[in-house]
Predicted model as a PDB file, atoms N, CA, C, CB and O in Angstrom, pLDDT in the B-factor column:
MODEL        1                                                                  
ATOM      1  N   UNK A   1      86.971  64.268 102.891  1.00 51.00           N  
ATOM      2  CA  UNK A   1      87.537  63.594 101.747  1.00 51.00           C  
ATOM      3  C   UNK A   1      88.439  62.463 102.256  1.00 51.00           C  
ATOM      4  CB  UNK A   1      88.324  64.592 100.841  1.00 51.00           C  
ATOM      5  O   UNK A   1      89.242  62.661 103.168  1.00 51.00           O  
ATOM      6  N   UNK A   2      88.302  61.317 101.675  1.00 56.00           N  
ATOM      7  CA  UNK A   2      89.087  60.147 102.058  1.00 56.00           C  
ATOM      8  C   UNK A   2      90.464  60.209 101.416  1.00 56.00           C  
ATOM      9  CB  UNK A   2      88.365  58.847 101.656  1.00 56.00           C  
ATOM     10  O   UNK A   2      90.564  60.433 100.209  1.00 56.00           O  
ATOM     11  N   UNK A   3      91.532  60.017 102.191  1.00 55.00           N  
ATOM     12  CA  UNK A   3      92.876  60.065 101.596  1.00 55.00           C  
ATOM     13  C   UNK A   3      93.088  58.953 100.582  1.00 55.00           C  
ATOM     14  CB  UNK A   3      93.939  59.973 102.684  1.00 55.00           C  
ATOM     15  O   UNK A   3      92.616  57.830 100.766  1.00 55.00           O  
ATOM     16  N   UNK A   4      93.795  59.273  99.523  1.00 57.00           N  
ATOM     17  CA  UNK A   4      94.081  58.288  98.489  1.00 57.00           C  
ATOM     18  C   UNK A   4      95.221  57.365  98.881  1.00 57.00           C  
ATOM     19  CB  UNK A   4      94.408  58.981  97.190  1.00 57.00           C  
ATOM     20  O   UNK A   4      95.272  56.215  98.443  1.00 57.00           O  
ATOM     21  N   UNK A   5      96.135  57.864  99.704  1.00 51.00           N  
ATOM     22  CA  UNK A   5      97.309  57.100 100.092  1.00 51.00           C  
ATOM     23  C   UNK A   5      97.384  57.010 101.600  1.00 51.00           C  
ATOM     24  CB  UNK A   5      98.588  57.728  99.526  1.00 51.00           C  
ATOM     25  O   UNK A   5      96.889  57.880 102.316  1.00 51.00           O  
ATOM     26  N   UNK A   6      98.011  55.943 102.072  1.00 55.00           N  
ATOM     27  CA  UNK A   6      98.234  55.773 103.507  1.00 55.00           C  
ATOM     28  C   UNK A   6      99.717  55.555 103.750  1.00 55.00           C  
ATOM     29  CB  UNK A   6      97.400  54.586 104.071  1.00 55.00           C  
ATOM     30  O   UNK A   6     100.454  55.151 102.850  1.00 55.00           O  
ATOM     31  N   UNK A   7     100.145  55.825 104.971  1.00 53.00           N  
ATOM     32  CA  UNK A   7     101.526  55.555 105.353  1.00 53.00           C  
ATOM     33  C   UNK A   7     102.534  56.417 104.637  1.00 53.00           C  
ATOM     34  CB  UNK A   7     101.844  54.136 105.105  1.00 53.00           C  
ATOM     35  O   UNK A   7     102.351  57.628 104.513  1.00 53.00           O  
ATOM     36  N   UNK A   8     103.604  55.796 104.164  1.00 49.00           N  
ATOM     37  CA  UNK A   8     104.708  56.524 103.542  1.00 49.00           C  
ATOM     38  C   UNK A   8     104.259  57.253 102.275  1.00 49.00           C  
ATOM     39  CB  UNK A   8     105.849  55.565 103.213  1.00 49.00           C  
ATOM     40  O   UNK A   8     104.751  58.343 101.984  1.00 49.00           O  
ATOM     41  N   UNK A   9     103.337  56.666 101.528  1.00 52.00           N  
ATOM     42  CA  UNK A   9     102.847  57.326 100.314  1.00 52.00           C  
ATOM     43  C   UNK A   9     102.196  58.658 100.619  1.00 52.00           C  
ATOM     44  CB  UNK A   9     101.862  56.433  99.590  1.00 52.00           C  
ATOM     45  O   UNK A   9     102.409  59.635  99.901  1.00 52.00           O  
ATOM     46  N   UNK A  10     101.403  58.709 101.677  1.00 53.00           N  
ATOM     47  CA  UNK A  10     100.750  59.961 102.068  1.00 53.00           C  
ATOM     48  C   UNK A  10     101.776  60.978 102.525  1.00 53.00           C  
ATOM     49  CB  UNK A  10      99.725  59.714 103.179  1.00 53.00           C  
ATOM     50  O   UNK A  10     101.653  62.165 102.219  1.00 53.00           O  
ATOM     51  N   UNK A  11     102.787  60.526 103.254  1.00 50.00           N  
ATOM     52  CA  UNK A  11     103.810  61.444 103.738  1.00 50.00           C  
ATOM     53  C   UNK A  11     104.582  62.057 102.581  1.00 50.00           C  
ATOM     54  CB  UNK A  11     104.766  60.727 104.686  1.00 50.00           C  
ATOM     55  O   UNK A  11     104.964  63.225 102.647  1.00 50.00           O  
ATOM     56  N   UNK A  12     104.818  61.295 101.528  1.00 50.00           N  
ATOM     57  CA  UNK A  12     105.564  61.818 100.383  1.00 50.00           C  
ATOM     58  C   UNK A  12     104.736  62.814  99.596  1.00 50.00           C  
ATOM     59  CB  UNK A  12     106.011  60.682  99.473  1.00 50.00           C  
ATOM     60  O   UNK A  12     105.286  63.757  99.027  1.00 50.00           O  
ATOM     61  N   UNK A  13     103.420  62.625  99.551  1.00 52.00           N  
ATOM     62  CA  UNK A  13     102.572  63.509  98.767  1.00 52.00           C  
ATOM     63  C   UNK A  13     102.237  64.785  99.523  1.00 52.00           C  
ATOM     64  CB  UNK A  13     101.298  62.794  98.370  1.00 52.00           C  
ATOM     65  O   UNK A  13     102.020  65.824  98.898  1.00 52.00           O  
ATOM     66  N   UNK A  14     102.188  64.737 100.840  1.00 54.00           N  
ATOM     67  CA  UNK A  14     101.842  65.910 101.628  1.00 54.00           C  
ATOM     68  C   UNK A  14     102.918  66.978 101.477  1.00 54.00           C  
ATOM     69  CB  UNK A  14     101.657  65.534 103.109  1.00 54.00           C  
ATOM     70  O   UNK A  14     104.112  66.686 101.547  1.00 54.00           O  
ATOM     71  N   UNK A  15     102.486  68.208 101.272  1.00 53.00           N  
ATOM     72  CA  UNK A  15     103.442  69.302 101.116  1.00 53.00           C  
ATOM     73  C   UNK A  15     104.141  69.548 102.441  1.00 53.00           C  
ATOM     74  CB  UNK A  15     102.739  70.592 100.621  1.00 53.00           C  
ATOM     75  O   UNK A  15     103.513  69.503 103.499  1.00 53.00           O  
ATOM     76  N   UNK A  16     105.420  69.803 102.387  1.00 60.00           N  
ATOM     77  CA  UNK A  16     106.211  69.933 103.607  1.00 60.00           C  
ATOM     78  C   UNK A  16     105.738  71.102 104.459  1.00 60.00           C  
ATOM     79  CB  UNK A  16     107.683  70.104 103.266  1.00 60.00           C  
ATOM     80  O   UNK A  16     105.703  72.245 104.005  1.00 60.00           O  
ATOM     81  N   UNK A  17     105.376  70.798 105.695  1.00 64.00           N  
ATOM     82  CA  UNK A  17     105.046  71.823 106.679  1.00 64.00           C  
ATOM     83  C   UNK A  17     103.695  72.491 106.537  1.00 64.00           C  
ATOM     84  CB  UNK A  17     106.057  72.845 106.636  1.00 64.00           C  
ATOM     85  O   UNK A  17     103.315  73.258 107.422  1.00 64.00           O  
ATOM     86  N   UNK A  18     102.951  72.242 105.475  1.00 68.00           N  
ATOM     87  CA  UNK A  18     101.685  72.942 105.284  1.00 68.00           C  
ATOM     88  C   UNK A  18     100.493  72.109 105.688  1.00 68.00           C  
ATOM     89  CB  UNK A  18     101.537  73.358 103.857  1.00 68.00           C  
ATOM     90  O   UNK A  18      99.432  72.656 105.989  1.00 68.00           O  
ATOM     91  N   UNK A  19     100.643  70.797 105.702  1.00 75.00           N  
ATOM     92  CA  UNK A  19      99.508  69.934 106.000  1.00 75.00           C  
ATOM     93  C   UNK A  19      98.569  69.793 104.815  1.00 75.00           C  
ATOM     94  CB  UNK A  19      98.751  70.466 107.189  1.00 75.00           C  
ATOM     95  O   UNK A  19      97.505  69.185 104.934  1.00 75.00           O  
ATOM     96  N   UNK A  20      98.954  70.351 103.673  1.00 76.00           N  
ATOM     97  CA  UNK A  20      98.122  70.275 102.475  1.00 76.00           C  
ATOM     98  C   UNK A  20      98.604  69.141 101.579  1.00 76.00           C  
ATOM     99  CB  UNK A  20      98.141  71.616 101.707  1.00 76.00           C  
ATOM    100  O   UNK A  20      99.798  68.847 101.519  1.00 76.00           O  
ATOM    101  N   UNK A  21      97.682  68.520 100.899  1.00 82.00           N  
ATOM    102  CA  UNK A  21      98.037  67.481  99.948  1.00 82.00           C  
ATOM    103  C   UNK A  21      98.489  68.078  98.627  1.00 82.00           C  
ATOM    104  CB  UNK A  21      96.864  66.546  99.724  1.00 82.00           C  
ATOM    105  O   UNK A  21      98.368  69.282  98.400  1.00 82.00           O  
ATOM    106  N   UNK A  22      99.002  67.233  97.772  1.00 85.00           N  
ATOM    107  CA  UNK A  22      99.509  67.671  96.478  1.00 85.00           C  
ATOM    108  C   UNK A  22      98.418  68.343  95.647  1.00 85.00           C  
ATOM    109  CB  UNK A  22     100.093  66.488  95.716  1.00 85.00           C  
ATOM    110  O   UNK A  22      98.676  69.347  94.984  1.00 85.00           O  
ATOM    111  N   UNK A  23      97.215  67.802  95.676  1.00 87.00           N  
ATOM    112  CA  UNK A  23      96.113  68.394  94.902  1.00 87.00           C  
ATOM    113  C   UNK A  23      95.799  69.806  95.386  1.00 87.00           C  
ATOM    114  CB  UNK A  23      94.853  67.515  95.000  1.00 87.00           C  
ATOM    115  O   UNK A  23      95.541  70.693  94.572  1.00 87.00           O  
ATOM    116  N   UNK A  24      95.818  70.024  96.700  1.00 87.00           N  
ATOM    117  CA  UNK A  24      95.544  71.349  97.245  1.00 87.00           C  
ATOM    118  C   UNK A  24      96.641  72.346  96.858  1.00 87.00           C  
ATOM    119  CB  UNK A  24      95.410  71.277  98.769  1.00 87.00           C  
ATOM    120  O   UNK A  24      96.355  73.477  96.466  1.00 87.00           O  
ATOM    121  N   UNK A  25      97.877  71.917  96.973  1.00 87.00           N  
ATOM    122  CA  UNK A  25      99.000  72.786  96.616  1.00 87.00           C  
ATOM    123  C   UNK A  25      98.952  73.112  95.126  1.00 87.00           C  
ATOM    124  CB  UNK A  25     100.352  72.117  96.981  1.00 87.00           C  
ATOM    125  O   UNK A  25      99.184  74.253  94.727  1.00 87.00           O  
ATOM    126  N   UNK A  26      98.650  72.108  94.308  1.00 90.00           N  
ATOM    127  CA  UNK A  26      98.565  72.316  92.865  1.00 90.00           C  
ATOM    128  C   UNK A  26      97.441  73.290  92.525  1.00 90.00           C  
ATOM    129  CB  UNK A  26      98.345  70.978  92.141  1.00 90.00           C  
ATOM    130  O   UNK A  26      97.620  74.170  91.683  1.00 90.00           O  
ATOM    131  N   UNK A  27      96.290  73.143  93.169  1.00 92.00           N  
ATOM    132  CA  UNK A  27      95.158  74.043  92.912  1.00 92.00           C  
ATOM    133  C   UNK A  27      95.506  75.475  93.301  1.00 92.00           C  
ATOM    134  CB  UNK A  27      93.908  73.575  93.684  1.00 92.00           C  
ATOM    135  O   UNK A  27      95.170  76.412  92.576  1.00 92.00           O  
ATOM    136  N   UNK A  28      96.169  75.653  94.427  1.00 91.00           N  
ATOM    137  CA  UNK A  28      96.577  76.999  94.837  1.00 91.00           C  
ATOM    138  C   UNK A  28      97.576  77.594  93.848  1.00 91.00           C  
ATOM    139  CB  UNK A  28      97.188  76.968  96.247  1.00 91.00           C  
ATOM    140  O   UNK A  28      97.500  78.776  93.511  1.00 91.00           O  
ATOM    141  N   UNK A  29      98.505  76.773  93.391  1.00 92.00           N  
ATOM    142  CA  UNK A  29      99.503  77.241  92.429  1.00 92.00           C  
ATOM    143  C   UNK A  29      98.819  77.664  91.128  1.00 92.00           C  
ATOM    144  CB  UNK A  29     100.557  76.138  92.154  1.00 92.00           C  
ATOM    145  O   UNK A  29      99.142  78.709  90.562  1.00 92.00           O  
ATOM    146  N   UNK A  30      97.882  76.855  90.665  1.00 95.00           N  
ATOM    147  CA  UNK A  30      97.178  77.176  89.415  1.00 95.00           C  
ATOM    148  C   UNK A  30      96.365  78.460  89.574  1.00 95.00           C  
ATOM    149  CB  UNK A  30      96.253  76.006  88.993  1.00 95.00           C  
ATOM    150  O   UNK A  30      96.302  79.267  88.647  1.00 95.00           O  
ATOM    151  N   UNK A  31      95.747  78.656  90.730  1.00 95.00           N  
ATOM    152  CA  UNK A  31      94.983  79.888  90.970  1.00 95.00           C  
ATOM    153  C   UNK A  31      95.910  81.099  90.967  1.00 95.00           C  
ATOM    154  CB  UNK A  31      94.220  79.804  92.313  1.00 95.00           C  
ATOM    155  O   UNK A  31      95.555  82.149  90.432  1.00 95.00           O  
ATOM    156  N   UNK A  32      97.090  80.961  91.557  1.00 94.00           N  
ATOM    157  CA  UNK A  32      98.054  82.061  91.557  1.00 94.00           C  
ATOM    158  C   UNK A  32      98.541  82.357  90.144  1.00 94.00           C  
ATOM    159  CB  UNK A  32      99.243  81.731  92.467  1.00 94.00           C  
ATOM    160  O   UNK A  32      98.712  83.520  89.779  1.00 94.00           O  
ATOM    161  N   UNK A  33      98.764  81.317  89.347  1.00 95.00           N  
ATOM    162  CA  UNK A  33      99.191  81.510  87.960  1.00 95.00           C  
ATOM    163  C   UNK A  33      98.110  82.219  87.147  1.00 95.00           C  
ATOM    164  CB  UNK A  33      99.535  80.160  87.313  1.00 95.00           C  
ATOM    165  O   UNK A  33      98.413  83.102  86.344  1.00 95.00           O  
ATOM    166  N   UNK A  34      96.847  81.832  87.355  1.00 95.00           N  
ATOM    167  CA  UNK A  34      95.743  82.501  86.648  1.00 95.00           C  
ATOM    168  C   UNK A  34      95.653  83.966  87.037  1.00 95.00           C  
ATOM    169  CB  UNK A  34      94.408  81.801  86.944  1.00 95.00           C  
ATOM    170  O   UNK A  34      95.453  84.825  86.178  1.00 95.00           O  
ATOM    171  N   UNK A  35      95.803  84.263  88.342  1.00 94.00           N  
ATOM    172  CA  UNK A  35      95.739  85.652  88.805  1.00 94.00           C  
ATOM    173  C   UNK A  35      96.872  86.479  88.199  1.00 94.00           C  
ATOM    174  CB  UNK A  35      95.805  85.710  90.342  1.00 94.00           C  
ATOM    175  O   UNK A  35      96.657  87.615  87.776  1.00 94.00           O  
ATOM    176  N   UNK A  36      98.067  85.912  88.158  1.00 93.00           N  
ATOM    177  CA  UNK A  36      99.198  86.629  87.564  1.00 93.00           C  
ATOM    178  C   UNK A  36      98.974  86.858  86.075  1.00 93.00           C  
ATOM    179  CB  UNK A  36     100.505  85.853  87.788  1.00 93.00           C  
ATOM    180  O   UNK A  36      99.270  87.934  85.555  1.00 93.00           O  
ATOM    181  N   UNK A  37      98.457  85.855  85.399  1.00 94.00           N  
ATOM    182  CA  UNK A  37      98.180  85.978  83.971  1.00 94.00           C  
ATOM    183  C   UNK A  37      97.113  87.052  83.715  1.00 94.00           C  
ATOM    184  CB  UNK A  37      97.724  84.621  83.396  1.00 94.00           C  
ATOM    185  O   UNK A  37      97.244  87.857  82.793  1.00 94.00           O  
ATOM    186  N   UNK A  38      96.072  87.055  84.528  1.00 93.00           N  
ATOM    187  CA  UNK A  38      95.016  88.064  84.385  1.00 93.00           C  
ATOM    188  C   UNK A  38      95.568  89.471  84.599  1.00 93.00           C  
ATOM    189  CB  UNK A  38      93.874  87.791  85.379  1.00 93.00           C  
ATOM    190  O   UNK A  38      95.216  90.399  83.872  1.00 93.00           O  
ATOM    191  N   UNK A  39      96.435  89.624  85.598  1.00 90.00           N  
ATOM    192  CA  UNK A  39      97.025  90.940  85.870  1.00 90.00           C  
ATOM    193  C   UNK A  39      97.886  91.402  84.701  1.00 90.00           C  
ATOM    194  CB  UNK A  39      97.865  90.899  87.158  1.00 90.00           C  
ATOM    195  O   UNK A  39      97.830  92.569  84.312  1.00 90.00           O  
ATOM    196  N   UNK A  40      98.681  90.495  84.141  1.00 88.00           N  
ATOM    197  CA  UNK A  40      99.514  90.865  82.990  1.00 88.00           C  
ATOM    198  C   UNK A  40      98.673  91.199  81.773  1.00 88.00           C  
ATOM    199  CB  UNK A  40     100.481  89.739  82.650  1.00 88.00           C  
ATOM    200  O   UNK A  40      98.993  92.134  81.039  1.00 88.00           O  
ATOM    201  N   UNK A  41      97.599  90.451  81.547  1.00 91.00           N  
ATOM    202  CA  UNK A  41      96.728  90.755  80.401  1.00 91.00           C  
ATOM    203  C   UNK A  41      96.071  92.120  80.578  1.00 91.00           C  
ATOM    204  CB  UNK A  41      95.645  89.661  80.231  1.00 91.00           C  
ATOM    205  O   UNK A  41      95.893  92.846  79.600  1.00 91.00           O  
ATOM    206  N   UNK A  42      95.708  92.481  81.812  1.00 89.00           N  
ATOM    207  CA  UNK A  42      95.122  93.803  82.067  1.00 89.00           C  
ATOM    208  C   UNK A  42      96.157  94.902  81.800  1.00 89.00           C  
ATOM    209  CB  UNK A  42      94.598  93.897  83.528  1.00 89.00           C  
ATOM    210  O   UNK A  42      95.830  95.924  81.197  1.00 89.00           O  
ATOM    211  N   UNK A  43      97.398  94.698  82.245  1.00 84.00           N  
ATOM    212  CA  UNK A  43      98.448  95.678  81.966  1.00 84.00           C  
ATOM    213  C   UNK A  43      98.683  95.794  80.463  1.00 84.00           C  
ATOM    214  CB  UNK A  43      99.756  95.292  82.684  1.00 84.00           C  
ATOM    215  O   UNK A  43      98.864  96.898  79.950  1.00 84.00           O  
ATOM    216  N   UNK A  44      98.681  94.667  79.753  1.00 86.00           N  
ATOM    217  CA  UNK A  44      98.854  94.700  78.299  1.00 86.00           C  
ATOM    218  C   UNK A  44      97.726  95.480  77.641  1.00 86.00           C  
ATOM    219  CB  UNK A  44      98.914  93.276  77.728  1.00 86.00           C  
ATOM    220  O   UNK A  44      97.962  96.265  76.723  1.00 86.00           O  
ATOM    221  N   UNK A  45      96.500  95.264  78.109  1.00 88.00           N  
ATOM    222  CA  UNK A  45      95.356  95.979  77.559  1.00 88.00           C  
ATOM    223  C   UNK A  45      95.492  97.482  77.802  1.00 88.00           C  
ATOM    224  CB  UNK A  45      94.049  95.455  78.173  1.00 88.00           C  
ATOM    225  O   UNK A  45      95.235  98.292  76.912  1.00 88.00           O  
ATOM    226  N   UNK A  46      95.900  97.841  79.022  1.00 84.00           N  
ATOM    227  CA  UNK A  46      96.047  99.259  79.351  1.00 84.00           C  
ATOM    228  C   UNK A  46      97.196  99.893  78.570  1.00 84.00           C  
ATOM    229  CB  UNK A  46      96.276  99.435  80.856  1.00 84.00           C  
ATOM    230  O   UNK A  46      97.099 101.045  78.148  1.00 84.00           O  
ATOM    231  N   UNK A  47      98.280  99.144  78.377  1.00 82.00           N  
ATOM    232  CA  UNK A  47      99.420  99.669  77.613  1.00 82.00           C  
ATOM    233  C   UNK A  47      99.022  99.874  76.158  1.00 82.00           C  
ATOM    234  CB  UNK A  47     100.636  98.713  77.707  1.00 82.00           C  
ATOM    235  O   UNK A  47      99.368 100.890  75.556  1.00 82.00           O  
ATOM    236  N   UNK A  48      98.301  98.918  75.591  1.00 84.00           N  
ATOM    237  CA  UNK A  48      97.861  99.024  74.198  1.00 84.00           C  
ATOM    238  C   UNK A  48      96.911 100.209  74.006  1.00 84.00           C  
ATOM    239  CB  UNK A  48      97.174  97.722  73.754  1.00 84.00           C  
ATOM    240  O   UNK A  48      96.892 100.827  72.942  1.00 84.00           O  
ATOM    241  N   UNK A  49      96.132 100.521  75.030  1.00 85.00           N  
ATOM    242  CA  UNK A  49      95.201 101.642  74.947  1.00 85.00           C  
ATOM    243  C   UNK A  49      95.890 102.979  75.205  1.00 85.00           C  
ATOM    244  CB  UNK A  49      94.067 101.450  75.934  1.00 85.00           C  
ATOM    245  O   UNK A  49      95.268 104.033  75.063  1.00 85.00           O  
ATOM    246  N   UNK A  50      97.165 102.946  75.582  1.00 82.00           N  
ATOM    247  CA  UNK A  50      97.908 104.176  75.827  1.00 82.00           C  
ATOM    248  C   UNK A  50      97.721 104.728  77.220  1.00 82.00           C  
ATOM    249  CB  UNK A  50      97.513 105.207  74.839  1.00 82.00           C  
ATOM    250  O   UNK A  50      98.161 105.842  77.503  1.00 82.00           O  
ATOM    251  N   UNK A  51      97.077 103.978  78.101  1.00 79.00           N  
ATOM    252  CA  UNK A  51      96.840 104.442  79.469  1.00 79.00           C  
ATOM    253  C   UNK A  51      98.119 104.360  80.299  1.00 79.00           C  
ATOM    254  CB  UNK A  51      95.724 103.615  80.133  1.00 79.00           C  
ATOM    255  O   UNK A  51      98.337 105.176  81.193  1.00 79.00           O  
ATOM    256  N   UNK A  52      98.960 103.377  80.001  1.00 74.00           N  
ATOM    257  CA  UNK A  52     100.184 103.137  80.764  1.00 74.00           C  
ATOM    258  C   UNK A  52     101.378 103.250  79.830  1.00 74.00           C  
ATOM    259  CB  UNK A  52     100.153 101.743  81.456  1.00 74.00           C  
ATOM    260  O   UNK A  52     101.365 102.694  78.731  1.00 74.00           O  
ATOM    261  N   UNK A  53     102.406 103.964  80.261  1.00 76.00           N  
ATOM    262  CA  UNK A  53     103.607 104.085  79.428  1.00 76.00           C  
ATOM    263  C   UNK A  53     104.398 102.782  79.459  1.00 76.00           C  
ATOM    264  CB  UNK A  53     104.491 105.264  79.906  1.00 76.00           C  
ATOM    265  O   UNK A  53     104.213 101.960  80.356  1.00 76.00           O  
ATOM    266  N   UNK A  54     105.266 102.598  78.495  1.00 72.00           N  
ATOM    267  CA  UNK A  54     106.106 101.403  78.453  1.00 72.00           C  
ATOM    268  C   UNK A  54     107.014 101.304  79.661  1.00 72.00           C  
ATOM    269  CB  UNK A  54     106.936 101.392  77.192  1.00 72.00           C  
ATOM    270  O   UNK A  54     107.307 100.203  80.128  1.00 72.00           O  
ATOM    271  N   UNK A  55     107.466 102.445  80.178  1.00 76.00           N  
ATOM    272  CA  UNK A  55     108.346 102.437  81.348  1.00 76.00           C  
ATOM    273  C   UNK A  55     107.561 101.973  82.574  1.00 76.00           C  
ATOM    274  CB  UNK A  55     108.960 103.849  81.591  1.00 76.00           C  
ATOM    275  O   UNK A  55     108.047 101.131  83.329  1.00 76.00           O  
ATOM    276  N   UNK A  56     106.365 102.502  82.783  1.00 75.00           N  
ATOM    277  CA  UNK A  56     105.538 102.073  83.918  1.00 75.00           C  
ATOM    278  C   UNK A  56     105.184 100.597  83.800  1.00 75.00           C  
ATOM    279  CB  UNK A  56     104.254 102.919  84.003  1.00 75.00           C  
ATOM    280  O   UNK A  56     105.135  99.885  84.803  1.00 75.00           O  
ATOM    281  N   UNK A  57     104.941 100.140  82.590  1.00 71.00           N  
ATOM    282  CA  UNK A  57     104.636  98.731  82.357  1.00 71.00           C  
ATOM    283  C   UNK A  57     105.823  97.851  82.752  1.00 71.00           C  
ATOM    284  CB  UNK A  57     104.264  98.498  80.882  1.00 71.00           C  
ATOM    285  O   UNK A  57     105.650  96.846  83.441  1.00 71.00           O  
ATOM    286  N   UNK A  58     107.018  98.227  82.316  1.00 75.00           N  
ATOM    287  CA  UNK A  58     108.215  97.448  82.627  1.00 75.00           C  
ATOM    288  C   UNK A  58     108.478  97.398  84.129  1.00 75.00           C  
ATOM    289  CB  UNK A  58     109.425  98.032  81.908  1.00 75.00           C  
ATOM    290  O   UNK A  58     108.868  96.357  84.657  1.00 75.00           O  
ATOM    291  N   UNK A  59     108.268  98.502  84.807  1.00 79.00           N  
ATOM    292  CA  UNK A  59     108.469  98.556  86.258  1.00 79.00           C  
ATOM    293  C   UNK A  59     107.448  97.660  86.963  1.00 79.00           C  
ATOM    294  CB  UNK A  59     108.355 100.017  86.773  1.00 79.00           C  
ATOM    295  O   UNK A  59     107.794  96.939  87.900  1.00 79.00           O  
ATOM    296  N   UNK A  60     106.196  97.707  86.513  1.00 73.00           N  
ATOM    297  CA  UNK A  60     105.134  96.929  87.148  1.00 73.00           C  
ATOM    298  C   UNK A  60     105.327  95.430  86.957  1.00 73.00           C  
ATOM    299  CB  UNK A  60     103.784  97.345  86.597  1.00 73.00           C  
ATOM    300  O   UNK A  60     105.049  94.632  87.852  1.00 73.00           O  
ATOM    301  N   UNK A  61     105.809  95.062  85.771  1.00 69.00           N  
ATOM    302  CA  UNK A  61     106.005  93.640  85.489  1.00 69.00           C  
ATOM    303  C   UNK A  61     107.220  93.157  86.211  1.00 69.00           C  
ATOM    304  CB  UNK A  61     106.137  93.376  83.987  1.00 69.00           C  
ATOM    305  O   UNK A  61     107.570  91.982  86.112  1.00 69.00           O  
TER     306      UNK A  61                                                      
ENDMDL                                                                          
END                                                                             
């Protein structure tokens, strides 16, 4: 992939210490947010079905 920015612009966009660009960091963040959301929706589904108590749900969240 060809870099969009050169010089100082590229240095500002690159995530500190990771060598990843802003788009890569953003994609990873969005994937982590989706995974967390999916996990919470599964816990909500299990709590609504009575499989998990409210106390266990609160501890897990």
